[in-house]
C-alpha positions in Angstrom: 128.1 147.7 58.7 126.2 147.3 62.0 125.2 143.8 63.1 121.5 143.0 63.2 121.0 141.0 65.3 123.7 142.2 67.7 125.5 139.3 69.6 126.5 140.0 73.2 127.9 138.3 76.3 126.8 139.0 79.9 128.9 139.0 83.0 127.5 139.5 86.5 129.6 140.8 89.3 129.0 138.5 92.4 127.2 140.2 95.4 128.6 137.9 98.0 125.2 136.3 98.6 124.8 133.1 96.5 121.0 133.1 96.8 120.8 136.7 95.7 123.2 136.0 92.8 120.9 133.2 91.7 117.8 135.4 91.8 119.5 138.2 89.8 120.6 135.7 87.2 117.1 134.2 87.0 115.5 137.7 86.7 117.7 139.1 84.0 116.3 139.0 80.4 119.7 139.7 79.2 120.9 136.4 80.6 117.8 134.3 79.7 117.5 135.5 76.1 121.0 136.0 75.0 121.2 132.5 73.3 117.6 132.1 72.1 116.3 135.5 71.1 119.0 137.7 69.4 117.9 141.3 68.6 119.2 144.3 66.9 121.1 147.3 68.5 118.0 149.3 69.3 116.1 146.4 70.9 119.2 145.3 72.8 119.4 148.8 74.4 115.8 148.5 75.4 116.3 145.0 76.9 119.2 146.3 78.9 117.3 149.2 80.3 114.3 147.0 81.2 116.6 144.8 83.1 117.3 147.6 85.6 113.7 147.3 87.0 113.8 143.5 87.0 117.0 143.4 88.9 115.8 146.0 91.4 112.8 143.9 92.1 115.1 140.9 92.8 117.3 143.1 95.0 114.4 144.4 97.0 112.9 140.9 97.4 115.9 140.1 99.6 115.5 143.2 101.8 117.8 145.6 100.0 115.8 148.7 99.2 118.7 151.1 98.9 121.0 149.3 96.5 122.3 150.4 93.1 122.3 148.7 89.8 124.9 149.5 87.1 124.5 148.0 83.6 126.9 148.8 80.8 126.8 147.7 77.2 130.1 147.8 75.3 131.4 150.2 77.9 128.4 152.6 77.7 125.9 152.9 80.6 122.3 152.1 79.8 121.4 155.6 81.0 123.2 157.0 77.9 120.5 158.2 75.5 122.8 157.6 72.6 123.3 153.9 73.5 121.3 152.5 70.5 123.3 154.6 68.1 126.6 153.6 69.8 125.6 149.9 69.4 124.6 150.4 65.8 128.1 151.8 65.1 129.9 148.7 66.3 131.5 146.7 63.5 129.7 143.7 62.2 130.9 140.6 64.0 131.6 142.4 67.3 130.3 140.6 70.4 129.1 143.4 72.7 130.2 142.8 76.4 127.5 143.6 78.9 128.5 144.0 82.5 126.1 144.0 85.5 127.3 145.3 88.8 125.0 145.5 91.9 125.6 147.1 95.2 123.3 145.7 97.8 123.3 148.6 100.2 122.0 148.2 103.8 119.6 145.4 104.7 116.2 146.7 105.7 114.2 145.1 108.6 110.6 144.8 109.5 109.4 147.8 111.5 105.9 147.8 113.0 103.6 144.9 112.3 99.8 145.6 112.4 97.2 142.8 111.9 93.7 144.2 111.5 90.9 142.0 112.7 87.1 142.5 112.9 85.9 144.0 116.2 85.8 141.4 119.0 87.9 138.8 117.1 91.0 137.5 118.8 93.4 135.0 117.2 94.4 131.9 119.0 98.0 131.2 120.0 98.7 128.8 117.0 97.1 131.3 114.6 99.3 134.2 115.9 102.4 132.0 115.7 101.5 131.0 112.1 101.4 134.7 111.0 105.0 134.9 112.3 106.1 138.4 111.4 108.0 140.2 114.1 109.6 143.6 114.3 113.3 143.5 113.6 113.5 140.5 111.3 115.0 141.0 107.8 112.4 142.5 105.4 112.6 139.6 102.9 109.7 139.8 100.5 109.0 136.1 100.4 108.8 135.9 104.2 106.5 138.9 104.4 104.2 137.5 101.7 104.2 134.0 103.1 102.9 135.3 106.4 99.4 135.8 104.9 99.4 132.2 103.4 100.5 130.7 106.7 97.7 132.6 108.6 95.1 131.6 106.0 96.1 127.9 106.4 96.1 128.1 110.2 92.7 129.7 110.3 91.3 127.0 108.0 92.8 124.3 110.1 91.1 125.8 113.1 87.8 125.3 111.4 87.4 128.8 109.8 86.4 127.5 106.4 85.6 130.9 105.0 88.6 132.8 106.4 90.1 135.5 104.2 93.5 137.0 104.7 94.5 140.0 102.4 98.1 140.3 101.2 100.1 142.5 103.5 100.8 146.1 102.6 104.3 147.3 103.2 105.3 151.0 103.9 109.0 151.8 103.2 110.7 154.0 105.9 114.1 154.9 104.3 115.1 157.0 107.3 114.9 154.0 109.7 115.7 151.5 107.0 112.5 149.6 107.9 109.4 148.3 106.3 106.1 148.8 108.3 103.7 145.9 107.6 99.9 146.2 107.7 97.7 143.1 107.1 94.0 142.3 107.6 92.2 139.1 108.2 88.5 138.0 108.6 88.4 134.6 110.2 84.7 134.0 109.7 82.7 131.4 111.6 84.2 128.2 113.0 82.4 125.3 111.5 82.2 121.5 111.7 81.9 119.1 108.8 78.2 118.6 107.9 76.6 116.0 105.7 79.1 114.0 103.6 77.9 113.3 100.0 79.3 110.6 97.7 79.0 111.3 94.0 79.9 109.1 91.0 79.8 105.7 92.7 78.5 102.9 90.4 79.8 99.5 91.3 81.7 100.4 94.5 79.5 99.9 97.7 78.7 103.3 99.3 78.6 101.7 102.7 82.2 100.4 102.2 83.3 103.9 101.2 81.7 105.5 104.3 83.4 102.9 106.5 86.7 103.8 104.8 86.3 107.6 105.4 88.8 109.1 107.7 86.5 112.2 108.4 83.0 112.2 109.7 80.0 114.4 110.2 80.4 116.6 113.3 84.2 116.7 113.1 85.9 120.1 113.0 86.4 121.3 109.5 90.2 120.9 108.7 91.4 120.9 105.1 94.5 118.8 105.9 92.4 115.9 107.3 89.9 116.1 104.5 92.7 115.9 102.0 94.2 112.9 103.8 90.8 111.2 103.6 90.7 111.9 99.8 94.2 110.4 99.3 93.3 107.4 101.4 90.2 106.7 99.2 92.3 107.2 96.1 94.7 104.5 97.3 92.0 101.8 97.3 92.8 101.0 93.7 89.2 101.1 92.4 89.1 104.8 91.5 90.8 106.6 88.7 90.2 110.0 90.4 88.8 111.2 93.7 87.9 114.9 94.3 86.5 116.7 97.3 84.7 120.1 97.5 83.0 122.0 100.3 79.6 123.7 99.9 79.6 127.5 99.2 77.7 128.2 102.4 77.0 126.6 105.8 73.8 124.5 106.3 71.0 125.7 108.5 72.5 123.9 111.5 75.8 125.8 111.0 77.8 122.9 109.6 79.5 122.8 106.3 78.6 119.9 103.9 81.3 118.4 101.8 81.1 116.2 98.6 83.5 113.5 97.5 83.3 113.0 93.7 84.5 109.7 92.4 85.4 108.3 88.9 85.6 104.6 89.1 88.6 102.8 87.4 88.3 99.9 85.0 87.2 96.8 86.9 89.2 94.4 84.7 92.8 94.7 83.5 95.2 92.4 81.8 99.0 92.5 82.4 101.7 90.8 80.4 105.1 89.9 81.9 108.3 88.6 80.5 111.9 88.1 81.7 115.1 86.5 80.8 118.3 85.4 82.4 121.0 83.0 81.1 120.5 80.6 84.1 116.7 80.5 84.4 116.1 81.2 80.7 113.0 83.0 79.5 109.6 83.4 81.2 106.4 84.8 79.9 103.0 85.1 81.5 99.6 86.9 81.7 97.6 88.1 84.7 93.9 89.0 84.6 92.8 91.2 87.5 89.3 92.0 88.8 89.8 95.1 90.9 86.4 95.2 92.7 85.0 91.7 92.9 82.3 92.1 95.5 82.0 95.9 95.6 84.4 96.5 98.4 87.7 96.8 96.5 88.5 93.1 96.6 91.2 92.2 94.1 91.3 88.9 92.3 94.3 87.9 90.3 94.3 85.0 87.9 97.8 84.4 86.5 99.6 81.9 84.3 103.3 81.9 83.8 105.5 79.7 81.5 109.0 79.2 82.8 112.2 77.4 81.9 112.4 78.6 78.3 116.1 77.6 78.0 118.6 78.4 80.7 121.6 76.7 82.1 119.9 75.9 85.4 116.8 74.5 83.8 116.1 71.0 82.5 112.7 71.5 81.0 109.6 73.7 80.8 107.8 74.7 83.9 104.7 76.7 84.9 103.3 78.8 87.7 99.5 79.3 87.8 97.6 80.8 90.7 94.5 82.5 91.9 95.0 85.2 94.5 92.2 87.1 96.3 93.0 90.2 98.4 90.4 91.5 100.8 91.3 95.0 102.1 90.5 96.2 105.5 89.6 92.8 106.8 87.8 93.4 110.1 89.8 96.6 110.7 91.5 99.4 108.8 95.0 98.7 107.4 94.6 94.9 107.7 94.1 92.7 104.7 93.3 89.0 104.0 95.2 87.3 101.2 94.0 83.9 100.0 96.0 82.0 97.4 95.9 78.7 95.5 98.9 77.9 93.3 100.0 75.2 91.0 103.7 75.0 90.3 106.1 72.9 88.2 109.9 73.5 88.1 112.4 71.4 86.3 115.7 72.7 87.8 119.2 71.2 88.0 118.7 71.1 91.8 115.4 69.2 91.6 112.2 68.7 89.6 109.1 69.8 91.5 105.4 69.5 90.9 103.3 71.1 93.7 99.9 72.4 94.8 99.9 75.1 97.5 97.2 76.9 99.4 97.8 79.8 101.8 95.9 82.3 103.8 97.8 85.4 105.2 96.7 88.4 107.2 98.8 91.5 106.7 98.6 94.5 109.0 100.2 97.9 108.5 101.1 99.2 111.9 102.8 102.4 110.9 103.9 104.3 107.8 107.0 102.1 107.7 106.2 98.8 109.4 104.0 95.9 108.2 103.5 92.6 109.9 101.9 89.4 108.6 101.0 85.9 109.7 99.4 83.1 108.0 98.9 79.3 107.5 99.6 77.2 104.4 99.8 73.7 103.1 101.6 72.2 100.2 101.4 68.8 98.5 104.4 68.2 96.2 106.4 65.5 94.4 110.1 66.1 94.0 112.7 64.2 92.0 116.3 64.7 93.0 119.3 62.7 91.9 117.0 60.0 90.4 115.0 59.5 93.6 111.3 60.6 93.7 109.5 61.5 96.9 106.1 63.0 97.8 105.8 65.5 100.6 102.9 67.1 102.5 103.8 70.3 104.3 102.0 72.5 106.7 103.6 75.9 107.6 102.9 79.1 109.5 104.7 82.0 107.8 105.3 85.0 110.1 107.0 88.2 108.9 107.8 91.8 109.7 108.8 94.3 107.1 110.2 97.8 107.4 110.4 100.3 104.5 111.5 103.9 104.9 112.0 104.5 101.2 108.2 105.4 101.1 107.9 104.7 97.3 104.4 104.4 96.0 105.6 102.1 93.2 107.8 99.3 94.5 109.5 99.1 91.1 110.8 102.7 91.4 114.5 103.3 92.0 115.1 103.9 95.8 117.5 106.7 96.6 117.3 106.8 100.4 116.1 104.8 103.4 116.1 101.2 104.5 114.2 98.0 103.6 114.2 95.3 106.2 112.4 91.9 106.1 112.4 89.4 108.9 110.8 86.0 108.2 110.1 83.0 110.4 108.3 79.9 109.0 107.7 77.0 111.3 107.0 74.0 109.1 106.0 70.3 109.4 106.8 67.9 106.6 105.4 64.5 106.1 107.6 62.7 103.5 107.3 59.4 101.8 109.3 57.6 99.1 112.3 55.3 98.6 115.4 55.8 100.7 118.6 57.4 99.5 122.2 56.4 100.2 122.9 59.9 101.3 120.4 59.8 104.2 118.0 57.5 105.9 115.6 60.3 106.9 114.9 62.1 103.7 111.5 60.5 103.4 110.5 60.8 107.0 108.5 63.4 109.0 110.3 66.5 110.1 109.6 69.7 112.1 111.8 72.6 111.2 111.8 76.4 111.2 113.2 78.6 108.4 114.6 82.0 109.6 115.7 84.6 107.1 116.4 88.3 107.1 117.2 90.7 104.3 118.4 94.3 104.8 119.0 96.8 102.1 119.9 100.5 102.3 120.3 103.3 99.7 122.7 106.3 100.0 122.3 109.3 97.7 125.8 110.9 97.1 124.0 114.3 96.9 124.0 114.1 100.7 127.7 114.7 100.8 127.7 117.1 97.9 129.1 114.8 95.2 126.1 114.7 92.8 122.7 116.1 92.0 119.7 114.7 94.0 118.9 111.1 93.0 121.5 110.9 90.3 124.2 108.8 92.0 123.2 106.2 94.6 125.1 103.5 96.4 122.9 100.5 97.3 123.9 97.8 99.8 122.1 94.5 100.6 122.7 91.8 103.1 120.9 88.4 103.4 121.2 85.8 106.1 119.2 82.7 106.7 119.2 79.5 108.7 117.1 76.3 109.1 116.7 75.1 112.7 115.5 71.6 113.6 116.6 69.6 110.6 119.7 68.7 108.7 120.1 69.2 105.0 118.8 65.8 103.9 116.0 65.8 106.4 114.5 68.7 104.5 112.5 68.5 101.3 114.8 69.9 98.6 112.6 73.0 97.9 112.8 73.9 101.6 116.6 74.0 101.7 118.5 77.3 101.4 120.3 78.2 98.1 122.3 81.1 96.7 123.2 82.2 93.2 121.3 84.2 90.7 119.8 87.6 90.5 118.4 87.6 94.1 121.7 86.8 95.8 125.0 86.3 94.0 125.0 87.4 90.3 127.5 85.7 88.0 126.5 82.2 89.2 123.7 79.9 88.2 120.4 80.0 90.0 121.0 77.9 93.2 124.6 77.3 92.0 126.3 78.6 95.1 126.8 76.0 97.8 127.4 72.2 98.2 127.1 70.1 95.0 126.4 66.5 94.3 129.0 64.5 92.4 127.4 65.4 89.1 127.8 69.1 89.9 124.1 69.7 90.7 123.1 71.8 93.7 122.4 70.1 97.1 121.2 73.1 99.0 122.0 73.7 102.7 120.7 74.9 106.1 122.4 78.3 106.2 123.0 81.1 103.7 124.5 84.5 103.8 125.1 87.0 100.9 125.9 90.6 100.4 125.9 93.1 97.6 127.3 96.6 96.9 126.0 98.4 93.9 126.6 101.8 92.4 123.8 103.3 90.3 124.3 106.3 88.1 121.6 108.1 86.1 122.6 109.4 82.7 120.3 112.0 81.2 116.6 111.6 81.7 116.0 108.0 80.7 119.2 106.1 81.0 121.5 104.8 83.7 124.4 102.4 84.4 125.3 100.3 87.4 128.4 98.5 88.7 128.1 95.8 91.4 129.9 93.1 93.4 128.1 90.2 95.1 129.3 87.6 97.5 127.7 84.7 99.3 127.9 81.2 100.6 125.8 78.2 101.6 126.7 75.4 104.0 125.1 72.3 105.6 125.6 73.9 109.1 122.7 75.7 110.7 125.2 78.6 111.6 125.6 81.1 108.8 128.9 82.3 107.5 130.2 78.9 106.6 130.9 77.1 103.3 132.8 78.3 100.3 132.5 82.0 99.6 131.6 82.8 96.0 132.2 86.3 94.6 130.7 87.8 91.4 131.0 91.2 89.8 129.4 92.9 86.9 127.9 96.0 85.2 124.5 96.9 84.0 122.4 99.3 82.0 119.0 100.9 82.9 116.3 102.4 80.8 113.8 104.3 83.0 110.1 104.0 82.1 107.0 105.4 83.9 106.4 102.0 85.4 110.0 101.4 86.5 113.5 100.8 85.2 114.2 98.1 82.6 117.3 96.4 83.9 120.1 94.6 82.0 122.9 93.2 84.1 125.9 91.1 83.0 128.0 89.4 85.8 130.9 87.1 85.9 132.0 84.7 88.6 135.4 85.5 90.2 135.9 81.9 91.6 133.3 79.8 89.8 132.7 76.1 90.9 133.3 73.2 88.5 130.6 73.3 85.8 129.7 76.9 86.5 128.9 79.4 83.7 131.4 81.9 82.6 128.9 84.7 82.7 125.3 85.4 83.4 122.9 87.9 81.8 119.8 89.2 83.5 116.9 91.2 82.0 113.9 92.3 84.0 111.8 95.2 85.3 112.9 97.0 88.4 116.2 97.0 90.2 117.7 93.8 91.6 116.8 95.1 95.1 
């Protein structure tokens, strides 16, 4: 008895052109439907015959207009009128073999190229170059069709807002194996941007929006610059959507009005955060944000975080509460003012700290990759270390330069290429008071010092050397080096010393657990630090991933880095990728742990370690 549906298996003879082979496979209904839509013998014969036209279109799109296509089903050509009956006669359970063989034939080329324009109209050099079709080039359909789109874009970028370019018409010349091309274009008038209207604004100041606009009335109409202005406004963080449209006709003065249409985002949002590691324990907090405080996209964050919920490096509960006000475009574009007041309590093995900080920072974006910042700050704190309590008043001037060529809109996203570089210098003056310590006679005195630190990370996608699909397998490398100039270890307040250990430097060791130790095994800190990490990240499916890493670092009481006892950790991790970033779980072990160190560390958080 005949099979209904009739199973079959397709084989395609390679043409020698991998791109053409891919197009043929993608065009074939026999291939795309063989596993999902099985049919009977008569419908299968029709599917095979219809594939001839589909494959011919694919062949011609690559410039082969004189090729041949042979399709056979169970050894019978699709041109055989008896094919349906022959398939119906196959015994039930037979898998019909289908073979597709294609002869490319000669490659056709572009013959004459004619571009029809209205009388008296002459294209500029860039417009002619954009059209780009020349006699003698391969007659590839995508190139021929793209010429119209390129010319349309070029005309619009030259201010011809109402330009029309018709699809090219091709005339096949088999005798010369050429394709003659005829296209027509009507550039229309060249216009400038007219009145700019703002629609949908409610709480955002229209004057602020106009100052932010990257396009202005009287400027040449260019869609790319108008789109850049739209994206720039959308990045302010106060709009859920920003659209732009041009008028259907020019104004009486010959200009073209445009309208930006805004939908304002929620002014207030609440964010919850939580994290856990075996050394720092759990943390949980909430942040309330006002996204448009005074009508010019000012952002106010009020945050409260509870820390020290367990953890081998903790000795009690702590907190971090702050108010942070960000004023965008402070006195100039791409420059912001950040004001912050913060109350902090930490109960760590290294020290117990209660502090009040105030800070003002100006950040300036100087290119797509570089950002610089400078600020002033002050801190009043009381620190207990090794049974000795001291109060410190600090004034500091943080200066930083940051480079980021990963160009990720969300900093929590997983980088797959580029570099991130940070260079920080913080001149500081400390006024200390309190009882003396047998370790040093100057720990309670006044000290001027400068903290210098730099971090470099880079990301290499193994797709670049053909070993993986794009973004699936990435090697990430990080290096950290820091030094304190102008003071010895015990002349510094404990919180200003340099430490290593934990998720940010050397995993597998307690937070601040790498470096010199007191007799009781608690961290001393130092005046130099260096650390490095190599991590391999592998995506699995759509939502999961794994990682393997090795970290190493050291801290010493010398101001020159690369001294002290080198500590090495290694581990593995899992990732679950969400729309806001990967949820990270890492487990690391120390390979040469110090006395009193943990046997392993567990880290859970949002985003990669670096």
